[in-house]
C-alpha positions in Angstrom: -0.1 0.1 0.2 1.3 3.5 -0.9 2.1 5.5 2.1 0.7 9.0 3.0 2.0 11.0 5.6 0.5 13.9 7.1 3.1 16.0 8.9 1.0 18.3 11.9 3.7 21.3 12.9 5.8 20.9 9.2 7.9 23.7 10.1 9.1 22.9 13.5 12.1 21.8 14.9 10.4 18.3 15.2 8.2 18.4 12.0 11.1 19.9 10.0 13.6 16.8 10.6 11.0 14.4 10.4 9.9 15.5 6.8 13.4 15.4 5.8 13.8 11.8 6.7 10.4 10.7 5.0 11.6 12.5 1.9 15.1 10.5 2.4 13.4 7.2 2.6 12.1 8.1 -0.7 8.6 5.8 -0.4 6.4 8.4 1.3 3.9 11.0 -0.3 4.0 13.8 2.2 1.6 16.7 3.3 3.0 19.5 6.1 0.3 21.3 7.8 1.5 24.8 9.6 0.1 28.1 10.0 2.6 29.5 7.7 2.7 26.9 4.8 5.8 26.1 2.7 7.4 25.8 -0.7 6.2 22.3 -2.3 8.4 20.0 -3.6 8.3 17.0 -5.7 7.8 15.1 -2.5 6.4 17.5 -0.1 3.0 19.4 -0.3 2.0 22.2 2.3 -1.2 23.4 3.7 -1.2 26.8 5.3 -4.1 26.0 7.6 -4.9 27.9 11.5 -5.6 24.6 13.2 -7.7 26.5 16.0 -10.4 27.2 13.4 -12.3 24.2 13.0 -14.5 24.9 10.1 -10.9 26.0 8.6 -9.2 22.9 9.3 -12.6 20.8 8.0 -12.6 22.4 4.5 -8.9 22.7 3.7 -8.3 18.9 5.0 -11.4 17.3 3.0 -9.3 15.7 0.1 -7.2 14.1 2.4 -8.8 10.6 1.9 -5.9 8.3 1.0 -4.0 9.5 4.5 -2.1 6.4 5.9 -0.2 8.2 8.9 -0.3 11.3 10.9 2.5 12.7 12.6 1.2 15.3 15.0 3.7 17.4 16.5 1.7 20.9 16.5 2.3 23.3 19.7 1.2 26.6 20.5 3.0 28.6 23.7 1.1 30.0 26.5 2.2 32.1 29.2 1.2 29.8 32.1 1.1 25.9 32.5 -2.6 25.9 32.3 -3.5 27.8 29.6 -1.9 25.4 27.3 -4.4 23.0 27.6 -7.6 24.8 25.4 -5.4 25.2 22.2 -3.1 22.4 22.2 -6.1 20.1 22.8 -8.0 21.8 20.3 -5.4 21.8 17.7 -5.2 17.7 17.9 -8.8 17.3 17.9 -9.3 19.2 14.9 -6.6 17.7 13.0 -7.6 14.0 13.6 -11.0 14.8 13.6 -11.2 16.4 10.1 -8.9 13.4 8.7 -9.6 10.0 10.6 -13.2 10.1 9.4 -12.5 10.4 5.8 -9.6 8.2 5.4 -10.3 4.4 5.4 -6.6 3.6 4.7 -5.4 5.4 8.2 -3.0 3.1 9.7 -1.3 4.9 12.7 -1.4 8.2 14.5 1.9 9.5 16.0 1.2 11.9 19.0 4.4 14.3 19.9 4.5 14.7 23.7 7.7 15.1 26.2 8.5 14.5 29.8 6.1 17.0 30.6 3.9 14.0 30.8 6.0 13.3 34.0 5.5 16.3 35.8 9.4 17.6 34.5 8.7 20.8 34.0 7.3 21.5 37.5 9.9 20.2 39.7 12.3 17.2 40.9 10.3 14.0 39.4 11.0 10.6 39.5 14.1 9.3 37.3 14.5 7.4 35.0 10.8 8.2 34.0 9.2 5.2 32.8 6.2 5.0 30.4 4.1 3.3 33.0 4.6 6.1 35.5 1.4 7.2 37.0 0.4 10.8 35.9 0.4 13.7 38.0 -2.1 16.5 39.0 -3.8 17.8 36.1 -4.0 20.2 33.9 -1.5 18.7 31.4 -2.2 19.1 27.7 -0.1 16.1 26.7 -1.9 13.9 29.1 -5.6 15.2 27.7 -4.7 14.7 23.9 -3.2 11.1 24.8 -6.4 10.4 26.5 -8.4 11.7 23.4 -6.6 9.6 21.0 -7.1 6.2 23.1 -10.7 6.9 23.2 -11.0 7.8 20.0 -9.0 4.8 18.6 -11.1 2.1 20.4 -12.7 -0.3 18.0 -11.1 1.2 15.0 -7.9 -0.9 13.1 -5.3 2.3 13.5 -3.2 2.6 16.3 -1.7 5.5 17.8 1.9 6.0 19.7 2.7 8.3 22.3 6.7 9.7 21.6 8.3 11.2 24.4 11.7 12.8 23.9 13.5 14.9 25.9 14.9 18.4 24.8 15.2 18.2 21.1 18.3 19.5 19.7 18.7 20.3 16.1 18.2 23.1 13.2 15.0 25.0 13.0 14.6 29.2 12.9 12.0 31.0 14.8 11.1 27.7 17.0 10.5 28.2 20.7 12.0 25.3 22.0 15.5 25.1 20.0 18.6 24.8 23.0 21.3 24.6 20.1 20.7 28.0 18.7 20.3 29.4 22.4 23.8 27.7 23.3 25.1 29.0 19.8 24.2 32.5 19.7 25.2 33.0 23.5 28.5 31.4 22.7 29.0 33.8 19.4 27.7 37.1 21.3 30.0 36.1 24.3 32.9 35.8 21.7 32.3 39.1 19.9 32.0 40.7 23.9 35.2 39.3 24.3 34.0 37.6 27.4 34.6 34.0 28.8 31.4 31.5 28.5 29.8 31.4 31.8 26.9 28.9 32.6 23.7 31.0 33.1 21.8 28.6 35.0 20.9 27.4 38.4 24.0 26.6 40.4 22.7 23.1 41.2 21.7 22.5 37.5 25.4 22.5 36.4 26.0 19.3 37.9 22.8 17.9 37.3 22.5 14.7 35.5 20.4 15.1 31.7 19.7 13.7 28.5 18.8 15.4 25.1 17.3 13.8 21.8 18.8 14.6 18.5 16.2 15.5 16.0 17.3 13.2 13.6 17.2 10.5 15.8 13.6 11.3 16.8 12.3 11.4 13.4 13.9 8.0 12.4 12.6 6.4 16.0 9.1 8.2 15.2 8.9 6.3 11.8 10.3 3.1 13.3 7.3 3.1 15.6 4.5 4.3 13.4 5.2 1.6 10.6 5.5 -1.2 13.0 2.5 -2.8 14.4 3.8 -4.3 17.3 4.3 -0.9 18.4 1.1 0.3 18.5 -1.2 1.7 21.2 2.0 2.2 23.5 4.2 5.3 24.8 7.7 5.5 24.0 10.7 7.4 25.6 12.9 8.5 23.2 16.5 9.7 24.1 20.0 9.9 22.8 20.9 6.8 25.0 23.6 8.8 27.2 23.6 11.1 30.2 25.8 14.5 30.9 26.1 17.3 33.0 26.6 20.9 32.1 29.5 21.0 34.4 31.7 18.3 31.7 29.6 19.6 28.6 30.4 23.4 29.0 33.9 23.1 28.6 33.3 21.4 25.4 31.4 24.0 24.2 33.7 26.7 25.0 36.1 24.7 23.0 34.0 25.0 19.7 33.7 28.6 20.0 37.2 29.2 21.0 36.2 30.7 24.5 37.6 30.6 27.8 35.2 29.2 30.8 34.3 30.9 33.5 32.7 30.1 36.7 28.8 29.9 36.2 27.1 33.2 37.0 23.1 32.5 37.3 21.1 34.9 35.3 18.3 35.2 33.4 18.8 35.2 29.3 15.7 36.6 28.7 16.3 39.9 30.6 20.3 40.0 29.8 20.2 39.1 26.1 17.0 41.5 25.8 19.5 44.3 25.0 21.7 42.6 22.2 19.8 43.0 19.1 21.5 45.7 17.6 24.8 43.9 18.4 23.5 40.8 16.6 22.5 43.3 13.6 26.0 44.3 13.6 27.7 41.1 13.6 25.5 39.8 10.8 27.5 42.9 8.9 30.6 41.9 10.1 30.6 38.1 9.7 28.7 38.1 6.6 25.9 36.2 8.1 22.5 35.2 6.7 20.5 38.4 7.5 18.4 36.3 10.4 15.9 38.3 12.5 17.1 38.3 16.2 13.9 36.9 17.5 14.2 34.4 15.0 17.9 33.0 16.1 17.3 32.3 20.0 14.4 31.9 22.5 15.9 32.9 25.5 13.0 31.9 27.6 13.4 28.5 26.7 17.0 28.7 27.8 16.1 29.6 31.0 13.7 27.0 31.3 16.2 24.3 30.6 19.4 25.7 32.4 17.1 26.0 35.5 16.6 22.7 36.0 19.0 21.9 39.2 17.4 18.1 39.3 18.0 14.9 37.4 16.2 15.3 34.1 16.1 11.7 32.4 13.7 8.9 31.5 14.3 5.0 30.8 14.6 4.4 27.0 14.3 0.5 27.2 11.1 0.0 25.8 12.4 1.2 22.5 15.2 -0.7 22.6 13.4 -4.0 23.2 10.9 -3.2 20.6 13.7 -3.1 18.1 15.5 0.2 17.5 18.9 0.4 19.1 20.1 3.5 17.7 21.8 6.2 20.0 23.9 9.1 19.4 26.5 10.6 21.2 25.1 14.2 22.7 28.6 16.2 22.8 29.0 15.0 19.1 25.7 16.0 18.4 26.1 19.8 19.7 29.2 19.9 17.7 27.6 19.0 14.8 24.6 21.5 14.8 26.9 24.2 15.7 29.1 23.4 12.7 25.6 23.3 10.8 24.6 26.3 12.0 28.1 28.4 10.8 27.9 26.3 7.4 24.1 28.1 7.0 25.9 31.5 8.2 23.1 31.7 10.8 26.4 32.2 13.6 30.0 33.2 12.5 
């Protein structure tokens, strides 16, 4: 059977890397959904749609009768934890309800989640987190989304999966959760100012254990899970397979940027980097960089969140290995690869 994927959230770090992987595989027809849309290619079509507009979603997706797989990776940020629920639940419901009833060959719906399911964003949580861990006190949109899919799937031939990566690292611009860009731009500006690289997070965060998830590995694991029936109707933690501490990683990052390391100094990047737009624009001219708006190269608030985790942050990834996916990534090498990619794209000097 021909495989046709709808990637919801096509312009994000997760959706974009997933589309690239599906294109590389060569046997997928791909439709990307996003608010901005995109330029179509031979393998990839795009639909610009407001997923919060139920009528618009139904009208614009009404022709997708031959979809076999839905990969859901859309996300809308909100100021508070509770405010995340209504828009993120509504977007999933609108997208799935527009496609599922009209796609008789639908095989699988992949739902992108994260460690919020375990309460990782709230404070110290049980580590290693496991897919069988109990839910935490609501509201929590990840849990509500999974409940929706589980209820809808009952009695149906298609299956669902809930994918739980750690912080996803890869190339993407204008993305609210891109740790590699936060570090790369922070280091580049530090170098431009002639100052050493200081870890800006909470003191305890420098020595806590954590892990991240390479965007390419996540894409490959996502497709593996979606195309193997024995993985259906389950949740999977997805991570690189190694643990690190910033106290060990930070000097390696500094060496990449040819910077000295100074002792950590807790500070809010959202505050201290808020006046650096003029400097960034001067750096673009000085170093011949791509003319990327300052607001698109980094999300300082997200950096503050990650560097504020003064507790261990990792999950057990053995369920995915038992399912037959054995790939792993060296996290230090991953960071350097992404930094080189940003340099080659002329995003940073």
